N, C-alpha and C positions, 0 to 999 in steps of 0.2 A: 504494500500500500504506500502510495506517495504521500509524504507529509504535506499538510496544507501550508500556505504562506503564513498563516497565523501561528502555526506550531513552530515553524522555522524562526519567526520573529521572537516567539517565546523562548526558544532555546538560546538565541543570541543574547537576549536580555538576561536570561538565567546565567549564561557564561559570564557576562559582564558583572553580575552580582557576585558570583563565586570568586572571580578573580579579585574583585575589590575586597571582599570579606576575608579571603584566605591570605592575601599578600599585601594589602594596602595599595596595590597598583591600580590606577585608574585606566580607563579606555577613552581616548579622545572622541569627540563627536564626529570628527572626520573619518574615523575607522568605521563607525556605524553608517554614515552617509555613503561612503565608497562601497561598502558591502551591499547596501540597498541598490546602488547603481549597477553592481554586478548581477545581483539576483533578479531585479525587476526590469532594469533598463537594458540589460544585455549589451551594454556599451564597453564593458571591461572584461578581459579574459582572466586576469589574476591580480591579487593585491598581496604585497609583502609588507608585513608589520614588524616593528622593532620597538624596543624600550627606548624612551628618550634618554638624554645624557645623564639625567639625575636618577634614572631607574624608577620613576614614579608614575609613568603613564605609557601605555601602548599607543604608538602613533603609526601613521602610514609612512612607510619608507618609499615605496614605489607602487605604481599600478600601470597596467598595460592595456592598450585597446583590444577590442574583440578580435582583431586580425592577428594578434600575437600567437606564437606557437609554444608548445611545451619546451622546445629547445631554448627559446627566448627566456622562459621562466627559469629553467635550470641555470642559464648563464647569469641571471640576475641574483641568484642566491649566493651569499658570501661563502668562501671556502672554509673560513675559520671563525665563524660567528653564528650564533643561534638566531633564528627568526620564526615568526608565525606567518602562515600564508593561507590564502584561500584561492583555489583554482577552479574555474568553470570547465569541467571536462566534458567534451562532446564525443559521442561514439555512436556506432550503428549496431543494432541488435541482429541476431542471426537471421531474422525475417526481413531485414533491411530498414527497419524503423529507426529514425533519428532520435537520439536521447541525449540528455545531459544530466550530470550530477555535480553538485558543488562539493568540493573536497577541502577539508580543513587539514593543514599540514603543520606539524611541529618540526622544524628543521634544526637538527642538532648534530653537526658533523663531528667526527672524532677529534679534530684539532681545535675545537672551540674551548674557550675558557670555562671553568666550572662556575664562576660567579661573575 
């Protein structure tokens, strides 16, 4: 069963609440706005998030237009630093139907700092 738009928004708001409560780290309004553009506007292929310089808020580091590829996404991820990302993955089912899934990614390469 495909989750409704309201359930996805609920999960995003719940994630925001848990992140704030568990760590004291906030989420910028731009993060939520860009996610809505990706989900509803289909004008963005992916968003890469990072912690600000004070480690107090998650902010948008980069976003790419819908024409961007998965290779572009991979190239935009840092080799030695952690990031959060959201990617709008498009694919075809066995019967030829076009589908897409929004994927949340926690990027933590082996060479990244612990803190």
